[in-house]
Residue, then its C-alpha position, 0 to 999 in steps of 0.5 A: m782276119s777281120w771279124k764282123l758282128t753278124p746276126p748269128v754272132l749276135l744271137a749267140v751272144c744273147l743265148f750265152a749271156s742269158l745262161a749267165e742271167g738265169a739266177g739273177g732274176y728281173y727284180r733283183s740286183g745282178w747281171f742281165a742280158n736280152g735281145y731279139l731277132s727281127a724280120r720285116y717288109d717295108d714298102n717305102v724304105s726310101r721314105s719317098q713321096a713320088d711313086s717313081d722314087i719309092k723303093e721297097d725292101f726286106v730287112t732283118n736285124a739282130r740286137a743283143r743287150a747286157g748290163y747290170r741292174k741294181s734294186i734300191g729298196n722295193t721301189v727303184n730299179l736302176s740299170a746300166s747296159l751296153d748293146a749292139e745291133y746289126e741291120n741287113f737290107a736284102d736289096f739296098d745293101d748300102l743301108n746295112n749298118y751296125r749300132f753300138g750303144a750305152g745307156v741307163d734306165l730308171t724305173f720307179q714304182p712308189v707303191r708296189t701293188f698290182r694296179a699301182p702306176w710306175f714311172s720310167a726314164f732313160a738316156k742312151l748314146s749310140s754310134l751308127d756305122f753304115d757299110d756304104s752310106a757315109i752320109r748316114s753314119g754318125t751318132l744318136f742321143e736318146t732320152g725320155a720318160g714315161i708312165g705305165l699302169r695296169v688298168t685291169d688284170r688284162i689291160l696295160g697302158r703306157a704313155g711317154y715322151a722321147f727326144t732323139q738327136r742325130t748327128a752325122d759324120e759327113r753331111a748335115v742332111f742327116e742331122t735331126d732332132d725329134h720329139a715323140f709322144e708315145t702311147s700303147v695299150d696291151y690286152q692279155l687275151t689268154n695266158r700266152i697271147t697278148l694283143f697290142a696297139n700303139y700310136d706315136f706323134h712326132i714333131g721334128e725333122v725327117v729325111s726323105n729321098a727323091t729327085p728334088t722338085a722346086a718345092i723340095i729345094r725351097e722347103a729343105e733345110a739341107v740337101a745332099p746326093d744320096d749314096a745309097f739310092t744313087t741314080g743320075l749323074g748330077p751335077g749336085c742334085m740336078n737330075r739325080r736322087c738326093a736326100y733332103r731334110v725338112d721339118a714335119l709332123t709324123h704319125r705312126v700307128g701300129g698293132g699286132i699279136d704277141f705269143a709267149l713261147a716260153e717263160r723268157a721268150s716271145l714272138d710277135i707279129s705286127m703291122r705299122f703305118l707311117r705318115v709324114d707331112a711337111d709344108r708345100d704339100i711334101y709328104y710320104q707314107g709307108l707300111a711295114y709288116s714285121a715278125n720279132l723273136y724276143l729273149r727277155f730276162 
């Protein structure tokens, strides 16, 4: 009998691990666990430019994370963790995937006062396994650093940089490097309601999906038939949908509202707009709406 890590299993892992975490406390050394359940509507899941190529979908995912946190003095928190995530696509189920990762996180606050800034850094290595899209399976390496500051008793700001490198098991088209510059602001409206907004600017490679035009063929660094959005018979990428990789600038802007349901649980509802621009007038954009249930410990 085969066993799969489905969303209900992930949620059960989160809930069980959270009971063990209860006595640990966030700011003390000890074991911890957290996770989330998410549902989103994405109006351009294919990341395509032409209206005829654009596909939409409803996506759900679940993530569980557990690890050990070590406090060093009153200024440093160091943690190591393992996590597992499952993503499910309602229509394009070839995109269903599992992600397993291991990472380390460091938080440093030189002065432990309410308004004092804190600094963070992280590194993470993950495997990606797609059910029926072999060209997407591979590994992810992520690292970055950031700073956070309480501007007032209600406003919290963050800024950071992250580097992501993706490698593919089979086709080079999904091998990408990405540099991201991230900012966000939280405004605590009440004790239980927080408004938030964020903006990310990315420099690097992206993968889109289309029936290739002459401009795409000339600009693309790699092109391959897409096994998740297959239409047409080829040969190769002639008269059929393909994935292609280009250098691009990406803007992501979003915002939403977070509700504190309990001391260790919250629900947020958000919207995110994505715009990607490459040379030769190649671009795509998309809008996503999501609801996320977080369990934080």
